[in-house]
C-alpha positions in Angstrom: 46.8 -30.1 43.1 47.2 -27.2 45.6 47.2 -23.7 44.4 49.9 -21.5 45.9 48.7 -17.9 45.9 50.2 -14.6 46.8 48.4 -14.8 50.1 50.2 -18.1 51.0 53.5 -16.6 49.9 52.9 -13.6 52.1 52.0 -15.8 55.1 55.2 -17.8 54.5 57.4 -14.7 54.4 55.8 -13.4 57.6 56.5 -16.7 59.4 60.1 -16.7 58.2 60.6 -13.1 59.4 59.1 -13.9 62.8 61.4 -16.9 63.2 64.5 -14.9 62.0 63.6 -12.2 64.5 63.3 -14.7 67.4 66.6 -16.3 66.5 68.3 -12.9 66.3 66.9 -11.9 69.7 68.1 -15.2 71.3 71.6 -14.7 69.8 71.8 -11.1 71.1 70.7 -12.1 74.6 73.2 -15.0 74.8 76.0 -12.8 73.5 75.2 -10.0 76.0 75.0 -12.5 78.9 78.3 -14.1 78.0 80.0 -10.7 77.9 78.8 -10.1 81.4 76.4 -7.2 80.6 78.4 -4.9 82.8 79.6 -1.5 81.7 83.3 -0.8 82.3 83.9 0.9 85.7 84.6 0.6 89.4 82.2 -1.6 91.4 82.1 -3.0 94.9 84.4 -6.0 95.0 82.3 -9.1 94.2 84.4 -11.2 96.7 83.1 -9.0 99.5 86.4 -7.2 100.3 85.9 -3.5 101.4 87.4 -2.4 98.0 86.3 -1.3 94.6 87.3 -3.5 91.8 87.5 -2.5 88.1 85.3 -4.3 85.6 86.6 -3.9 82.0 83.2 -4.7 80.4 84.1 -8.3 79.9 85.6 -9.5 83.2 86.8 -8.4 86.6 90.4 -7.2 86.6 93.0 -7.3 89.4 92.9 -3.5 89.7 91.4 -2.4 93.1 91.2 0.8 95.1 89.8 1.7 98.5 86.1 2.3 98.7 85.1 5.9 99.5 
């Protein structure tokens, strides 16, 4: 019969916390990537046009303006 000591319990808790941290980091990374990871603002048009296009933080919008 195995003896389950405080040491074993502590090791188990540490392993669970490490796994939970890794899963949280993966979820955060995937969520940021799916959001585009771009701050709202005016950027060079991704299609190559000589314009600036507005990114709302989630996706490119149809709003454009001449580049400077």
